[in-house]
C-alpha positions as CSV (number, residue, x, y, z in Angstrom):
1,M,-13.9,18.5,-10.6
2,S,-10.3,19.9,-10.2
3,N,-8.9,16.4,-10.9
4,S,-10.5,16.4,-14.4
5,F,-9.1,19.9,-15.1
6,R,-5.7,18.8,-14.0
7,N,-5.9,15.7,-16.2
8,L,-7.1,17.8,-19.1
9,G,-4.1,20.2,-18.7
10,I,-1.6,17.3,-18.5
11,S,-3.2,15.7,-21.6
12,L,-3.0,19.0,-23.6
13,A,0.6,19.6,-22.6
14,L,1.7,16.1,-23.6
15,G,-0.2,16.3,-26.9
16,M,1.5,19.6,-27.7
17,A,4.9,18.3,-26.8
18,I,4.4,15.2,-29.0
19,G,2.9,17.2,-31.8
20,V,5.9,19.5,-32.2
21,P,8.2,18.3,-34.9
22,I,11.8,17.6,-33.8
23,G,13.2,20.0,-36.4
24,A,11.2,22.9,-35.0
25,M,12.7,22.4,-31.6
26,A,16.3,22.5,-32.9
27,D,18.2,25.7,-33.0
28,R,18.3,27.4,-36.4
29,T,22.0,28.4,-36.8
30,G,23.8,30.0,-39.7
31,T,26.7,32.0,-41.0
32,F,26.4,35.4,-42.8
33,A,29.3,37.3,-44.3
34,G,29.5,40.8,-45.7
35,R,30.1,44.5,-44.9
36,I,28.7,46.3,-41.9
37,V,26.0,48.8,-42.8
38,H,25.2,49.8,-39.2
39,V,26.5,48.8,-35.7
40,S,25.3,49.8,-32.3
41,A,25.3,48.4,-28.8
42,E,22.0,46.6,-29.5
43,N,22.3,45.4,-33.1
44,I,24.4,45.0,-36.2
45,K,23.2,45.2,-39.8
46,V,25.3,43.5,-42.5
47,R,25.0,43.5,-46.3
48,S,26.3,40.4,-48.0
49,F,28.3,40.7,-51.2
50,A,25.2,39.5,-53.1
51,G,23.2,42.5,-51.8
52,Q,21.1,40.8,-49.1
53,E,20.9,42.7,-45.7
54,L,20.3,41.0,-42.4
55,S,20.1,42.5,-38.9
56,F,21.3,40.7,-35.8
57,L,20.6,41.5,-32.1
58,I,23.6,41.9,-29.9
59,V,22.9,40.7,-26.3
60,P,24.2,42.8,-23.4
61,R,27.8,42.0,-22.4
62,F,28.5,40.5,-25.8
63,R,32.2,39.6,-25.8
64,K,32.7,37.3,-28.8
65,I,34.3,39.5,-31.4
66,F,37.4,37.9,-32.9
67,H,40.0,39.0,-35.5
68,A,40.3,37.0,-38.7
69,D,43.1,34.8,-37.0
70,G,40.5,33.5,-34.6
71,K,42.7,33.9,-31.6
72,T,42.8,37.6,-30.7
73,T,39.6,39.3,-29.5
74,A,38.3,42.8,-30.3
75,Q,36.0,45.2,-28.7
76,L,32.6,46.2,-30.1
77,N,33.8,49.7,-30.7
78,D,36.7,48.4,-32.8
79,I,34.3,47.5,-35.6
80,R,32.6,50.1,-37.7
81,A,30.5,50.6,-40.9
82,G,32.3,49.3,-44.0
83,D,34.3,46.6,-42.2
84,R,34.1,43.1,-43.6
85,V,32.7,40.6,-41.0
86,K,31.5,37.1,-40.7
87,I,28.6,36.5,-38.2
88,L,27.8,33.2,-36.6
89,Y,24.2,33.4,-35.4
90,D,21.1,31.5,-34.3
91,Q,17.4,32.1,-34.0
92,S,16.6,30.1,-30.8
93,A,15.4,33.1,-28.7
94,L,11.8,33.7,-29.8
95,G,12.8,33.5,-33.5
96,A,15.0,36.6,-33.3
97,R,18.3,36.5,-35.1
98,H,21.1,37.2,-32.6
99,A,24.9,37.1,-33.1
100,D,26.8,34.3,-31.3
101,E,30.2,35.3,-32.7
102,I,31.4,38.2,-34.9
103,I,34.6,37.7,-36.8
104,D,36.3,40.9,-38.0
105,E,37.8,40.0,-41.4
106,T,39.0,43.5,-42.0
107,A,41.4,43.5,-39.0
108,P,44.6,42.5,-41.0
109,L,43.9,45.2,-43.5
110,R,43.9,48.2,-41.1
111,P,45.6,48.8,-37.7
112,L,43.3,48.9,-34.7
113,K,43.6,51.6,-32.1
114,S,45.8,50.7,-29.2
């Protein structure tokens, strides 16, 4: 009896794995640019120049904030509402958008605190 349940479970698992389209398994990545509406330790909300607003999760210990030159890094508290940013993100974790990289495009226009 337990053998038939095990075989049934294996068959269902294989069927589900084969039935999932390859595109659904791939990470959904993207780029979004605009001005920051809100930023906190947990999320960032950005309004594009076309008026679309998207919110992104920021995972703990997020350290991928760069200035526009792409070389120097910034701290999360260096960016604030009104700054222009470009966000590289994906939706691989349970479909939630989360920032992989934040590029502060305002940095050359205003001095940062030292």
